[in-house]
Every structure is written in structure tokens, then in C-alpha cells.
DRENTIPA-103172 format. One record per residue: residue number from 1; residue in one letter; x, y, z of N, C-alpha, C in turn. Coordinates in Angstrom, 3 decimals. Atoms other than C-alpha are relative to their C-alpha. Last residue first. Example, Ala and Ser with C-alpha at 12.3 -4.5 7.8 and 13.67 -1.06 7.14 Angstrom:
% residues 2
gupa,titor,nX,nY,nZ,caX,caY,caZ,cX,cY,cZ
2,S,-0.820,-1.190,-0.060,13.670,-1.060,7.140,-0.770,1.090,0.730
1,A,0.890,-1.190,0.000,12.300,-4.500,7.800,0.900,1.200,0.000
END
This chain:
% residues 264
gupa,titor,nX,nY,nZ,caX,caY,caZ,cX,cY,cZ
264,S,1.449,-0.826,0.084,0.687,6.791,27.524,-0.942,-0.638,1.198
263,T,-0.129,-0.887,-1.456,4.107,5.560,27.709,-1.152,0.327,0.473
262,L,-0.868,0.953,-1.272,3.824,2.605,25.243,-0.076,0.536,1.260
261,K,1.130,1.018,0.077,1.664,4.931,22.827,0.198,-0.787,1.244
260,R,0.966,-0.975,-0.841,4.331,7.750,23.154,-1.257,-0.973,0.325
259,R,-0.364,-0.462,-1.217,6.721,5.214,21.882,-1.003,0.295,1.029
258,Y,0.313,1.528,-0.633,4.442,3.765,18.931,0.501,0.446,1.593
257,A,1.561,0.375,-0.858,4.115,7.609,18.202,-0.497,-1.472,0.701
256,R,0.198,-1.207,-1.137,7.856,7.961,17.875,-1.496,-0.143,0.363
255,L,-0.722,0.568,-1.013,8.342,4.961,15.850,-0.295,0.677,1.096
254,S,0.723,1.075,-0.663,5.732,6.180,13.514,0.485,-0.492,1.179
253,L,1.260,-0.530,-1.069,7.059,9.480,13.174,-0.695,-1.001,0.758
252,P,-0.233,-0.478,-0.950,10.652,7.881,12.132,-1.377,0.623,1.100
251,V,-0.481,1.317,-0.808,9.149,5.649,9.781,0.400,0.443,1.382
250,F,0.536,0.885,-1.245,7.007,8.433,8.635,0.422,-1.176,0.306
249,V,0.574,-0.877,-0.761,9.515,11.282,7.406,-0.583,-0.976,0.636
248,A,-0.953,-0.825,-1.001,12.371,9.101,5.688,-1.041,0.557,0.986
247,L,-0.752,1.377,-0.709,9.802,6.164,4.398,0.804,1.203,0.918
246,I,1.086,0.813,-0.975,7.804,9.124,2.608,0.835,-0.825,1.124
245,A,0.599,-1.299,-0.605,10.915,11.225,1.090,-1.029,-0.772,1.033
244,A,-1.157,-0.437,-1.122,12.535,7.714,-0.011,-0.529,1.237,0.950
243,C,-0.481,1.356,-1.124,9.457,6.643,-1.540,0.753,0.323,0.799
242,W,1.301,-0.107,-0.820,8.697,10.254,-3.365,-0.240,-1.132,1.219
241,A,-0.454,-1.169,-0.977,12.640,10.210,-4.579,-1.518,0.077,1.224
240,L,-0.801,0.138,-1.137,11.766,6.858,-6.019,0.335,1.039,1.184
239,L,0.462,1.492,-0.931,8.736,7.427,-7.903,0.990,-0.341,1.528
238,A,1.046,-0.620,-0.895,10.294,10.855,-9.214,-0.350,-1.045,1.219
237,L,-0.619,-0.898,-1.412,13.347,8.918,-10.260,-0.865,0.596,0.850
236,T,-0.371,1.436,-1.185,11.010,6.263,-11.983,0.683,0.449,0.944
235,E,1.038,0.265,-0.694,9.137,9.505,-13.905,0.421,-1.310,1.136
234,S,0.239,-1.055,-0.741,12.404,10.920,-15.185,-0.981,-0.318,1.069
233,G,-0.881,-1.345,-0.029,13.656,8.013,-16.642,-0.432,0.203,0.684
232,P,0.139,-1.232,-0.993,13.204,3.983,-16.887,0.444,1.458,-0.322
231,T,-1.344,0.289,-0.663,13.399,2.542,-20.714,-0.533,1.105,1.394
230,G,-0.951,-1.269,-0.051,9.958,1.826,-22.179,1.155,0.170,0.718
229,G,-1.126,0.355,0.585,8.142,-1.400,-22.905,1.497,0.753,0.142
228,S,-0.157,-0.322,1.461,4.686,-0.441,-22.635,1.396,-0.159,-0.730
227,L,0.820,0.962,0.931,4.217,-2.233,-19.502,-0.255,0.566,-1.222
226,F,-0.567,1.430,-0.157,7.474,-0.694,-17.711,-1.270,-0.617,-0.647
225,M,-1.013,0.440,0.776,6.347,3.011,-18.825,0.735,-1.547,-0.047
224,R,0.662,0.239,1.336,2.608,2.524,-17.863,1.561,0.190,-0.831
223,M,0.633,1.269,0.228,3.795,1.593,-14.310,-0.373,-0.365,-1.739
222,T,-1.100,0.637,-0.045,6.405,4.722,-14.010,-0.559,-1.508,-0.541
221,D,-0.588,-0.019,1.501,3.429,7.042,-15.621,1.562,-1.193,0.441
220,A,0.519,0.507,1.564,1.078,5.595,-13.016,0.786,0.420,-1.198
219,L,0.131,1.638,0.077,3.555,5.592,-9.905,-0.495,-0.078,-1.250
218,A,-1.547,0.304,0.031,4.913,9.368,-10.548,-0.454,-1.771,-0.553
217,T,-0.250,-0.341,1.718,1.055,10.540,-11.141,1.250,-0.666,-0.250
216,L,0.303,0.757,1.146,0.510,8.931,-8.050,0.223,0.003,-1.054
215,P,-0.711,1.347,-0.009,3.100,10.717,-6.450,-0.715,-0.581,-0.407
214,N,0.798,1.134,-0.496,1.055,13.912,-7.379,1.226,-0.993,-0.394
213,A,-0.772,0.183,-1.378,3.721,16.840,-8.275,-0.622,-1.124,0.771
212,S,-1.085,0.077,-0.091,2.410,16.742,-11.723,0.476,-0.471,0.794
211,A,-0.092,1.793,0.420,-1.250,16.295,-11.140,1.420,-0.099,-0.132
210,W,-0.297,0.475,-0.804,-0.520,19.758,-9.475,-0.171,-1.432,-0.042
209,W,-0.842,-0.155,-0.746,0.540,21.411,-12.270,-0.266,-0.896,1.300
208,Q,-1.506,0.733,0.607,-1.766,19.928,-14.618,1.199,0.065,0.871
207,V,0.061,1.713,-0.585,-4.604,21.094,-12.109,1.185,-0.768,-0.526
206,P,0.017,0.166,-1.013,-3.301,24.722,-12.586,-0.212,-1.484,0.683
205,G,-1.414,-0.400,-0.690,-2.843,24.654,-16.063,0.116,-0.215,1.190
204,P,-0.163,-1.580,0.248,-6.047,22.811,-17.418,1.493,0.391,0.918
203,L,0.666,-0.767,-1.381,-6.205,19.072,-17.593,0.769,1.449,-0.329
202,T,1.674,-0.419,-0.244,-6.012,17.206,-20.808,-0.484,0.792,0.793
201,D,0.200,-0.884,0.639,-1.918,17.107,-21.112,-1.608,0.354,-0.293
200,K,-0.571,-1.134,-0.459,-1.622,14.939,-18.142,-0.627,1.199,-0.438
199,E,-0.844,-0.664,0.300,-3.709,12.124,-19.695,0.565,1.297,0.558
198,I,0.165,-0.889,1.533,-6.746,10.636,-18.206,1.843,0.264,0.127
197,F,0.979,-0.354,1.234,-7.469,7.943,-15.545,0.234,0.675,-1.189
196,I,0.191,1.012,-0.489,-4.268,7.342,-12.871,-1.216,-0.410,-1.272
195,T,0.144,0.430,0.930,-3.039,10.572,-13.858,-0.270,-1.613,-0.442
194,S,-1.152,0.366,1.004,-3.564,11.997,-10.847,0.017,-0.412,-1.118
193,T,-0.342,-1.541,0.501,-6.222,14.468,-9.061,1.373,-0.553,-0.625
192,Y,0.957,-0.497,0.746,-8.532,11.262,-8.127,0.384,1.200,-0.763
191,A,0.438,0.867,0.910,-6.183,9.147,-6.491,-0.351,1.044,-1.196
190,L,-1.195,0.205,0.916,-4.586,12.114,-4.531,-0.544,-1.140,-1.266
189,P,-0.357,-1.033,0.811,-8.329,12.995,-3.606,1.225,0.059,-0.807
188,M,0.782,-0.402,1.121,-9.000,9.540,-2.592,-0.060,1.166,-0.652
187,L,-0.414,1.183,1.030,-6.248,8.767,-0.353,-0.802,0.406,-1.225
186,L,-1.164,-0.248,0.571,-6.520,12.335,1.761,0.085,-1.226,-1.190
185,S,-0.437,-1.237,-0.206,-10.037,12.776,3.195,1.307,0.484,-0.774
184,I,0.854,-0.751,1.211,-11.657,9.762,2.097,0.318,1.392,-0.052
183,M,-0.051,0.754,1.422,-8.677,7.426,3.515,-1.004,0.790,-1.032
182,W,-1.324,-0.339,0.453,-8.253,9.850,6.725,0.233,-0.764,-1.650
181,T,0.044,-1.352,0.378,-11.998,9.609,7.400,1.823,0.305,-0.799
180,Q,0.592,0.275,1.180,-11.552,5.608,7.373,-0.352,1.423,-0.608
179,I,-0.903,0.330,0.555,-8.852,6.046,10.129,-0.654,0.236,-1.359
178,Q,-1.243,-0.857,0.723,-10.690,8.439,11.930,0.439,-0.432,-0.872
177,E,0.968,-0.817,1.056,-13.900,5.827,11.879,1.136,1.565,-0.337
176,E,0.093,0.640,1.291,-11.827,3.274,13.573,-0.662,1.064,-0.879
175,S,1.091,1.052,0.410,-11.270,5.381,16.786,0.208,-0.443,-1.610
174,K,0.632,-0.149,-1.207,-8.815,7.910,18.590,-1.235,-1.329,-0.450
173,A,1.373,-0.622,-0.068,-6.051,8.061,15.835,-0.727,-0.866,1.429
172,T,0.240,-1.482,-0.460,-2.435,8.178,16.554,-1.488,-0.032,-0.016
171,L,-0.917,0.201,-1.040,-0.661,4.555,15.747,-1.069,1.651,1.069
170,G,0.677,1.246,-0.782,-3.324,3.649,13.014,0.370,0.249,1.526
169,V,1.151,-0.029,-0.124,-2.377,7.053,11.387,-0.778,-0.730,0.994
168,L,-0.154,-1.121,-1.086,1.370,6.438,11.840,-1.972,0.479,0.322
167,A,-0.499,0.607,-1.518,0.821,3.143,10.583,0.039,0.941,1.054
166,M,0.922,0.683,-0.494,-1.069,4.707,7.400,0.197,-0.890,1.742
165,T,0.936,-0.972,-0.342,1.567,6.840,6.395,-1.150,-0.382,0.716
164,W,-0.159,-0.522,-1.318,3.727,3.741,6.743,-0.869,1.204,0.635
163,S,0.537,0.802,-1.264,1.611,1.753,4.398,0.552,0.994,1.250
162,A,1.078,-0.428,-0.472,2.757,4.375,1.901,-0.701,-0.393,1.156
161,A,-0.111,-1.310,-0.483,6.131,3.354,1.483,-1.229,0.552,1.048
160,F,-0.308,0.432,-1.235,4.940,-0.534,1.307,0.968,1.930,0.334
159,L,0.778,0.233,-1.011,2.519,0.735,-1.290,0.603,-0.393,1.341
158,F,0.969,-1.231,-0.443,4.999,2.616,-3.275,-0.742,-0.192,0.733
157,L,-0.987,-0.903,-0.517,7.773,-0.462,-3.349,-1.129,1.347,0.322
156,L,0.036,0.939,-1.224,4.551,-2.961,-4.413,0.996,1.008,0.953
155,L,1.308,0.185,-0.910,3.452,-0.594,-7.198,0.326,-0.144,1.303
154,A,0.173,-1.471,-0.152,7.270,-0.238,-8.682,-1.303,0.300,0.981
153,L,-0.839,-0.638,-0.778,7.649,-3.958,-8.493,-0.132,1.351,0.536
152,A,0.387,1.043,-0.741,4.656,-4.899,-10.475,0.636,0.613,1.881
151,A,1.309,-0.712,-0.429,5.120,-2.367,-12.811,-0.320,-0.286,1.300
150,G,-0.624,-1.101,-0.414,8.810,-4.201,-13.238,-0.863,1.125,0.613
149,A,-1.250,0.202,-1.683,7.667,-7.514,-13.010,0.268,1.448,0.088
148,T,1.083,0.267,-0.926,4.666,-6.544,-16.007,0.802,-0.020,1.338
147,G,0.863,-1.020,-0.412,7.711,-5.344,-17.721,-1.146,0.316,0.698
146,L,-0.649,-0.894,-0.786,9.578,-8.108,-17.425,-0.201,1.202,0.303
145,V,-0.197,0.498,-1.457,7.028,-10.547,-18.636,0.715,1.200,1.029
144,G,-0.312,1.410,-0.418,6.136,-8.792,-21.643,0.171,-0.195,1.232
143,G,-1.217,0.537,-0.249,6.188,-5.041,-22.253,0.555,-1.167,0.412
142,D,-0.939,0.224,1.176,3.302,-4.889,-24.544,1.604,0.012,0.666
141,S,-0.724,-0.955,-0.137,0.949,-5.722,-21.555,0.986,0.000,-1.337
140,R,-0.966,0.473,0.237,-2.313,-7.219,-22.520,1.306,0.852,0.279
139,Y,-1.223,-0.959,-0.261,-5.552,-6.562,-21.172,1.159,-0.789,-0.063
138,G,-0.824,-0.536,1.246,-8.403,-8.428,-22.341,1.110,0.913,-0.101
137,I,0.602,-1.068,0.457,-10.847,-9.602,-19.672,0.394,1.090,-1.404
136,A,0.931,0.681,0.659,-8.822,-12.383,-18.609,-1.249,0.624,-0.616
135,F,-0.513,0.661,0.926,-5.873,-10.220,-17.961,-1.170,-0.796,-0.789
134,A,-0.107,-1.321,0.753,-7.584,-7.636,-15.840,0.524,-1.057,-1.308
133,V,1.427,-0.459,0.647,-8.766,-10.705,-13.997,-0.011,0.759,-0.968
132,G,0.234,1.383,0.480,-5.217,-12.197,-13.410,-1.690,0.658,-0.712
131,G,-0.836,-0.455,1.153,-4.202,-8.303,-12.338,-0.223,-1.708,-1.121
130,V,0.168,-0.982,1.280,-6.576,-8.791,-10.105,0.468,0.337,-1.050
129,V,1.858,0.441,0.348,-5.960,-12.125,-8.365,-0.723,1.292,-0.862
128,L,-0.094,0.947,0.794,-1.861,-11.184,-8.681,-1.602,-0.319,-0.391
127,L,-0.482,-0.585,1.333,-2.365,-7.846,-7.418,0.079,-1.072,-1.070
126,A,1.108,-0.899,1.007,-4.592,-9.093,-4.475,0.508,0.429,-1.172
125,W,1.224,0.550,0.626,-1.937,-11.372,-3.510,-1.072,0.299,-0.725
124,T,-0.685,1.022,0.746,1.018,-9.125,-3.366,-0.934,-0.826,-0.534
123,H,0.281,-0.825,1.286,-1.366,-6.860,-1.431,0.769,-0.737,-1.271
122,K,1.208,0.049,-0.028,-1.506,-9.715,1.189,-0.342,1.068,-1.566
121,V,0.544,1.658,0.677,1.835,-10.245,1.137,-0.937,0.079,-0.204
120,M,-0.269,0.005,1.474,2.348,-6.457,1.634,0.047,-1.372,-0.799
119,D,0.764,-0.693,1.261,0.358,-6.682,4.612,0.061,-0.100,-1.518
118,A,0.865,0.763,0.190,2.625,-8.946,6.319,-1.283,0.309,-0.971
117,A,-0.795,1.436,1.092,5.560,-6.705,5.537,-1.248,-0.843,-0.010
116,I,0.698,-0.602,1.282,3.100,-3.758,7.368,0.767,-0.763,-0.937
115,R,1.562,-0.344,0.450,2.833,-5.624,10.328,-0.180,0.215,-1.435
114,G,0.222,1.665,0.439,6.804,-7.052,10.336,-1.894,0.028,-0.274
113,A,-0.395,0.743,1.187,7.737,-3.679,9.998,-0.465,-1.230,-0.289
112,L,0.716,-0.909,1.289,5.596,-1.970,12.928,0.209,-0.854,-1.203
111,L,1.556,0.287,-0.329,6.731,-5.020,15.383,-0.587,0.954,-0.990
110,A,0.288,1.301,0.309,10.511,-4.945,14.143,-1.762,-0.124,0.002
109,F,-0.010,-0.122,1.589,10.783,-1.116,14.455,-0.882,-1.396,-0.582
108,R,1.038,-0.549,0.576,10.151,-1.627,17.971,-0.301,0.059,-1.154
107,S,0.058,-1.299,0.380,12.709,-4.088,18.601,-1.245,0.557,-0.467
106,V,0.106,-0.174,1.099,11.871,-7.117,20.522,-0.045,1.536,-0.700
105,P,-1.234,-1.069,0.658,13.199,-8.263,23.764,-0.338,-0.132,-1.665
104,M,-1.388,0.939,0.701,9.960,-9.402,25.230,0.746,0.746,-0.841
103,A,-1.147,0.327,-0.976,7.583,-7.201,27.054,0.817,-1.092,-0.610
102,T,-0.959,-1.089,-0.253,6.770,-5.254,24.019,0.702,-0.439,1.474
101,L,-1.303,0.108,0.749,4.987,-8.358,22.773,1.100,1.067,0.417
100,R,-0.502,1.509,-0.598,2.198,-8.622,25.427,1.409,0.531,-0.686
99,D,-0.813,-0.150,-1.157,1.715,-4.820,25.059,0.403,-1.438,0.467
98,F,-1.410,-0.448,-0.375,1.695,-5.153,21.432,0.023,0.126,1.412
97,V,-0.669,0.754,0.699,-1.382,-7.524,21.339,1.504,0.939,0.249
96,G,-1.192,0.460,-0.595,-3.306,-5.384,24.074,0.932,-0.765,-0.899
95,E,0.182,1.439,-0.294,-6.814,-5.609,21.919,1.365,-0.311,0.953
94,K,0.809,0.131,-0.572,-6.533,-1.834,21.293,-0.349,-1.266,0.659
93,I,-0.343,-0.664,-1.123,-3.227,-1.830,20.136,-1.201,-0.314,1.018
92,D,-1.074,1.058,-1.141,-3.914,-4.899,17.938,0.270,0.590,1.203
91,G,0.336,1.693,-0.417,-6.923,-3.350,16.376,0.815,-0.673,1.066
90,Y,0.776,-0.586,-1.287,-5.204,0.322,16.022,-0.695,-1.282,0.702
89,L,-0.847,-0.380,-1.197,-2.508,-1.435,14.270,-0.623,0.618,1.183
88,G,-0.575,1.331,-0.790,-5.105,-3.752,11.921,0.895,0.359,0.775
87,L,1.166,0.887,-0.909,-6.851,-0.500,11.122,0.323,-1.164,0.606
86,G,0.306,-0.433,-1.142,-3.832,1.169,10.141,-1.151,-0.273,0.904
85,T,-1.129,-0.402,-1.109,-2.675,-1.204,8.026,-0.175,0.666,1.149
84,A,0.077,1.332,-0.816,-6.140,-2.148,6.546,1.174,0.246,0.843
83,T,0.782,-0.660,-1.217,-6.284,1.726,5.160,0.386,-0.741,0.987
82,I,-0.815,-0.173,-1.302,-3.375,0.444,2.831,-0.856,0.736,1.289
81,A,-0.125,1.116,-0.955,-6.207,-0.990,0.727,0.750,0.248,1.364
80,F,1.025,-0.364,-0.946,-7.139,2.331,-0.791,0.140,-0.827,1.096
79,F,-0.313,-1.325,-0.822,-3.434,1.935,-2.690,-1.153,0.501,1.141
78,L,-0.800,0.494,-1.233,-4.711,-1.320,-3.543,0.620,1.279,0.601
77,G,0.457,0.985,-0.943,-7.499,0.034,-5.469,0.681,-0.529,0.960
76,M,0.818,-0.744,-0.946,-5.615,2.912,-7.051,-0.859,-1.227,1.096
75,A,-0.945,-0.678,-1.233,-2.908,0.262,-8.262,-0.939,1.026,0.949
74,I,-0.054,1.212,-0.818,-5.675,-1.778,-9.930,0.864,0.735,0.937
73,I,0.738,-0.333,-1.022,-6.650,1.735,-11.592,-0.211,-1.438,1.095
72,T,-0.551,-0.514,-0.680,-2.976,2.004,-12.917,-1.496,0.205,0.901
71,P,-1.107,0.267,-1.023,-3.156,-1.543,-14.377,-0.104,1.257,1.228
70,G,0.505,1.434,-0.826,-6.516,-1.041,-16.168,0.965,-0.030,1.007
69,A,-0.368,-0.237,-1.467,-5.552,2.484,-17.237,-0.225,-1.044,0.672
68,Y,-0.409,-1.362,-0.370,-4.663,2.569,-20.970,0.098,-0.088,1.345
67,Q,-1.456,0.422,-0.125,-5.410,-1.275,-21.810,0.525,1.410,0.388
66,L,-0.740,1.282,-0.590,-8.773,-1.173,-20.202,1.543,-0.004,-0.184
65,F,-0.478,-0.223,-1.349,-9.584,2.190,-21.634,0.817,-0.816,0.818
64,D,-1.032,-1.119,-0.223,-9.162,0.961,-24.945,0.194,0.650,1.255
63,K,-1.282,0.823,0.106,-11.490,-2.161,-24.132,1.473,0.790,-0.259
62,W,-0.534,0.322,-1.705,-14.002,0.063,-22.241,1.258,-0.672,-0.308
61,S,-0.011,1.751,-0.299,-14.311,1.560,-25.745,0.545,-0.252,1.131
60,G,0.391,0.468,0.910,-14.848,5.507,-26.505,-0.298,-1.250,-0.077
59,M,-1.206,0.173,1.203,-12.094,6.645,-24.392,-0.935,-0.639,-1.367
58,M,-1.087,-0.448,0.153,-14.173,8.003,-21.577,0.942,-0.063,-1.054
57,Q,0.205,-1.249,0.237,-17.560,6.978,-22.142,1.270,1.315,-0.055
56,G,0.561,-0.567,1.156,-16.578,3.754,-22.741,-0.561,1.134,-0.528
55,G,-1.341,-0.037,0.982,-14.309,3.345,-19.518,-0.456,0.182,-1.736
54,M,-0.353,-1.101,0.262,-17.211,4.449,-17.464,1.036,0.255,-1.052
53,F,0.935,-0.745,-0.130,-19.507,1.376,-16.698,0.473,1.676,-0.423
52,F,1.348,0.644,0.884,-17.490,-1.485,-17.835,-0.691,1.323,-0.037
51,T,-0.436,0.694,1.443,-13.756,-0.243,-16.773,-1.345,-0.070,-0.846
50,I,-0.208,-1.262,0.663,-15.180,2.021,-13.750,0.286,-0.640,-1.498
49,S,1.125,-1.229,0.106,-17.036,-1.104,-12.261,0.388,1.373,-0.927
48,L,1.228,0.665,1.125,-14.641,-3.886,-13.204,-1.141,1.264,-0.274
47,L,-0.698,0.341,1.496,-11.507,-2.241,-11.971,-1.064,-0.048,-0.660
46,I,-0.499,-1.326,1.129,-13.069,-0.667,-8.964,0.225,-0.333,-1.192
45,M,1.559,-0.746,0.249,-15.041,-3.952,-7.757,0.668,1.397,-0.702
44,L,0.646,0.820,0.905,-11.498,-5.955,-8.135,-1.093,1.061,-0.512
43,P,-0.404,-0.130,0.918,-9.476,-3.480,-6.124,-0.552,-0.484,-1.272
42,I,0.128,-1.504,0.306,-11.985,-3.336,-3.328,0.737,0.310,-1.340
41,M,1.257,-0.265,0.326,-12.262,-7.214,-3.268,-0.256,1.132,-0.240
40,F,-0.067,0.050,0.857,-8.429,-8.088,-3.028,-1.477,0.442,-0.797
39,F,-1.141,-0.997,0.608,-7.691,-7.151,0.158,-0.124,0.224,-1.479
38,E,0.327,-1.367,-0.275,-11.000,-8.083,1.898,1.037,0.760,-1.073
37,I,0.835,-0.948,0.841,-10.644,-11.364,0.097,-0.259,1.300,0.211
36,L,-0.328,-0.457,1.515,-7.483,-12.309,1.596,-0.904,0.572,-0.806
35,Q,-1.274,-1.192,0.453,-8.350,-11.283,5.030,0.261,-0.091,-1.233
34,A,1.110,-0.853,0.758,-11.596,-13.630,4.844,0.727,1.190,-0.393
33,P,-0.386,0.097,1.143,-9.110,-16.648,5.535,-0.724,1.148,-0.618
32,Q,0.835,-1.198,0.699,-9.660,-15.303,9.196,0.425,-0.450,-1.469
31,H,1.065,-0.816,-0.306,-8.037,-18.129,11.121,-0.955,0.774,-0.437
30,R,0.677,1.594,-0.274,-5.719,-19.905,8.858,-1.278,0.280,0.679
29,I,1.021,0.139,1.048,-5.033,-15.877,8.140,-0.603,-1.419,-0.265
28,S,1.342,-0.421,-0.024,-3.882,-15.216,11.282,-0.837,-0.735,-0.573
27,A,0.624,1.239,-1.055,-0.532,-17.011,11.164,-1.779,0.480,-0.100
26,L,1.022,0.844,1.267,0.054,-14.169,8.487,-0.511,-1.173,0.795
25,S,1.280,-0.927,-0.183,0.758,-11.641,11.886,-0.500,-0.849,-1.332
24,R,1.062,-0.002,-0.885,3.184,-14.297,13.273,-1.608,0.525,-0.249
23,A,0.432,1.411,0.228,5.140,-14.679,10.225,-1.218,-0.136,0.810
22,T,0.468,0.270,1.583,5.679,-11.087,9.408,-0.818,-0.977,0.254
21,M,1.102,-0.138,-0.025,6.611,-11.146,13.184,-1.291,0.011,-1.103
20,S,0.925,0.626,-0.604,9.020,-13.282,12.834,-1.174,0.451,0.258
19,A,0.724,1.020,1.008,10.321,-11.418,9.478,-0.881,-1.269,1.295
18,A,1.260,-0.789,0.702,10.331,-8.103,11.823,-0.257,-1.427,-0.740
17,Q,0.938,-0.021,-0.649,12.727,-9.988,14.172,-1.123,0.275,-0.418
16,A,0.991,1.534,-0.065,14.836,-11.362,11.555,-1.139,0.046,1.178
15,L,0.655,0.767,1.158,15.266,-7.930,10.713,-0.772,-1.303,-0.001
14,P,1.896,-0.823,-0.035,15.313,-6.086,14.046,-0.277,-0.910,-1.524
13,G,-0.180,-1.275,0.744,18.671,-8.520,14.682,-1.449,0.326,-0.168
12,R,0.555,-0.290,1.164,18.477,-11.672,16.734,-0.139,1.069,-0.458
11,T,-1.237,-0.288,0.966,20.604,-12.295,19.487,-0.455,0.165,-0.834
10,T,-0.064,0.591,0.786,17.981,-12.378,22.394,1.256,0.669,-1.354
9,T,-1.105,-0.517,0.662,17.623,-11.478,26.070,-0.059,-0.523,-1.512
8,W,-0.036,0.769,1.327,14.589,-11.837,28.140,0.828,0.833,-0.652
7,T,-0.407,-0.830,0.999,15.511,-11.137,31.808,0.194,-0.480,-1.679
6,T,-0.240,0.507,1.449,13.649,-13.048,34.225,-0.116,0.947,-0.888
5,T,0.414,-0.756,0.950,13.731,-12.247,38.288,0.204,-0.445,-1.414
4,A,-0.662,0.312,1.432,13.981,-14.399,41.061,-0.904,0.742,-1.010
3,T,1.216,0.502,1.313,12.189,-13.236,44.391,1.051,0.083,-1.681
2,T,-0.374,-0.908,1.012,14.702,-13.359,47.525,-0.945,-0.439,-1.348
1,M,0.387,0.443,0.896,13.630,-14.790,50.711,0.189,0.895,-1.228
END
């Protein structure tokens, strides 16, 4: 008596598989709609609290502060929210979700990229919600619709690249507490030592040098350039270089960590 074996095959490429994984991840929203609230709540609270309670002290008027820093504060809040990618991957691995998926002919890249792409959809939703609140309380873009769209695309591109760093953290973390510690020890210092809140020229020399090298400064400067109706220049090139470098380093490292996770 012979035992029949089943071999799974597919003709779909990695991108098509990633799209399927994205749809699968987004389908969970129907059962857990609170996910959408979680993604915009932190950016919203950061925007409102800093603008109303600190804006007047920093620039004399909370309205002036909102006009200068409102969009970049939203960017900072969404930057903190990339922690959800690491937590989501950690939870999927802990629950054995990926163990079931890897029994199918699915690219390892598609599994990770699909998860990150789904989170990018949620980031876009959060950006629309919090951006709408900023507009409602008085923010206006001198760059018009095109400038606003350019700033939004720059932010989403950076979030996509940064999410791969959290993918690596989620794949290598021993606990959810480690992922939260990563946010406090790295993400927050990066945000608060950039030009998200203040102009670089107001900083002392050594701190000004660090702020210039900070990837979030490149993001903040690029967003302000688009929102003011300016022309892309060195700040945009710096942002693109940072995104390319982050992806070049963390995509291979994440895939390597995932392979090790499967064989451990």
C-alpha cells in the first residue's frame, strides 16, 4: 500500500502572493474593528495634547505652532504606531499563524510584505482621520492639494521603510515587552532629536549636527517643503536615501530572521 502525498504548487509571483496576504490580514478588521481606532488614537492624542498644551509656550500661539508643526507631529505619531507591525508579527508567530501558511507554496517575502502592506493601509486610514482633525482645528497647506499629497506620500514611503525595522524586532523579540522597549529606547529619541517641533538653527552645534543626520529631520523637512508649495531638493534626496538604505539593510535581515525562526 502506498501513501499519496500532496505537493502544493502555484504560478503566482511574490507580489501577487503579498497582495493575497495583505487582503487576508485586512480581513481581520471585520472581527476586530478596534484595530482602526488603535492606529489613529496615538497620533490624534499627540497632535491635540502637544498643540494645545505646549504650542503656545513654544511659539506664542497654538495656532502658529499648529501651522508649523501640525503635520510633522502627525508624522511622529504614525512613526510610533509602526510598533504595531512588530507586535502583530510576534503575535502571528506565537499563535502559529505563519507555521500554517509556510506549509503552502507562499514566498517568505510575501508573508512579511503582506503584513506590512496591510499595516500601511491602516496608516493611510489614520493619516486621513488625524489630518482631517488638523484641518478642522485650523491647519491650512500653502501647497494646496498637490503639496498635501506629496507630503502624505513622503510620509507613507518612510513609514513603509521604517516598518521593516519593526518586522525584524517582531521576529527576534522574546516578548511583547521587548518590542515596547524598542519603541521607548529608539523611536522616541529619534523623534525628539529631530526638527519635528523646532527649527534646526535654534539648536546648539553638536545637537544641530545630530538633528541634520536624523532621518526624521529629512522627513520633516520634506513634508514642510511640499506643504509650503516648494520644489523638491536636497531634503527629498536625503529622505529617499534613508528609505533606500533602511530597506536594503532590514529587508534581508528580516527574511533571514524569519528563516531562522522557522528552523528553530
